[in-house]
C-alpha positions in Angstrom: -0.1 7.3 5.3 -3.5 9.0 6.2 -5.2 6.0 4.8 -3.5 3.5 6.7 -3.7 5.5 10.1 -7.5 5.8 9.3 -7.5 2.3 8.7 -5.8 1.4 12.1 -7.8 3.5 14.1 -10.9 2.1 12.4 -9.9 -1.3 12.8 -8.7 -1.4 16.7 -11.7 -4.0 17.7 -10.1 -6.3 14.9 -6.6 -5.8 16.1 -7.7 -6.3 19.7 -9.3 -9.7 18.9 -6.4 -10.8 16.9 -4.2 -9.8 19.9 -6.4 -11.6 22.3 -6.7 -14.6 20.3 -2.9 -15.0 20.3 -1.4 -12.7 17.3 1.8 -11.2 18.2 2.8 -7.7 17.4 5.0 -9.0 14.6 1.9 -10.5 13.2 0.0 -7.1 13.1 2.9 -5.3 11.9 3.4 -7.8 8.9 -0.7 -7.5 8.3 -0.6 -3.8 7.9 3.0 -3.7 5.9 1.3 -6.3 3.4 -1.7 -4.3 3.2 0.2 -1.0 2.3 2.4 -2.9 -0.1 -0.9 -4.3 -2.0 -2.5 -0.6 -1.9 0.8 0.5 -3.6 1.0 -2.1 -6.0 -2.9 -1.6 -7.1 -1.9 2.4 -7.5 1.2 1.4 -9.5 -1.1 -1.0 -11.8 -3.7 1.9 -12.3 -0.9 4.3 -13.2 0.7 2.0 -15.7 -2.7 1.1 -17.3 -3.4 4.9 -17.7 -0.3 5.5 -19.0 -0.4 3.0 -21.7 -3.7 4.3 -22.7 -2.6 7.9 -22.8 0.6 6.8 -24.7 -1.5 4.8 -27.2 -4.1 7.8 -27.5 -0.8 10.1 -28.2 0.5 7.7 -30.7 -2.8 7.3 -32.4 -3.8 11.0 -32.6 -0.2 12.1 -33.8 1.2 9.1 -35.7 3.9 9.2 -33.6 5.6 6.1 -32.3 5.7 5.7 -28.5 7.6 3.1 -26.6 7.6 2.6 -22.8 11.0 1.4 -21.7 10.8 -1.5 -19.3 13.5 0.2 -17.0 10.9 3.1 -16.4 8.3 0.6 -15.6 10.6 -1.1 -12.9 11.7 2.0 -11.9 8.1 3.1 -11.3 7.4 -0.1 -9.5 10.5 0.4 -6.9 9.3 4.0 -6.1 5.7 2.9 -5.7 6.5 0.0 -3.2 8.9 2.0 -1.6 6.6 4.7 -1.0 3.8 2.6 0.0 5.8 0.5 2.6 7.7 3.6 3.6 4.5 5.7 4.6 2.5 2.3 5.7 5.6 1.5 8.3 4.4 4.0 11.0 0.7 3.0 10.9 1.7 -0.6 11.0 4.2 0.2 13.8 1.3 1.9 15.7 -0.9 -1.0 15.1 1.4 -3.6 16.4 2.1 -1.7 19.7 -1.4 -1.0 20.7 -1.8 -2.5 24.2 -4.3 -5.4 24.6 -6.1 -4.0 27.5 -7.2 -0.6 25.1 -9.5 -2.8 23.1 -11.4 -4.4 26.1 -13.2 -1.4 27.1 
């Protein structure tokens, strides 16, 4: 959430420009929600990569058989996406409700 709030604050000029040329509040909301979802997806991919590498290292070092259940991978994806969009919703709403006159000064 902090990352998205900072992004909204730093990009007020871009938001104002988009609204000045005709973007609706819904467009800005969707932009920021999609960015939050992509950030969550990237973090999920990195987490999966580190988990697989860690499991392989444990399996190699101990000769254990390690499996990663598909249900666990899908559950972590759902949690990451829900968390990303959930915590990105407030900053996205804040960005979409910025008044146009605020960006003209």
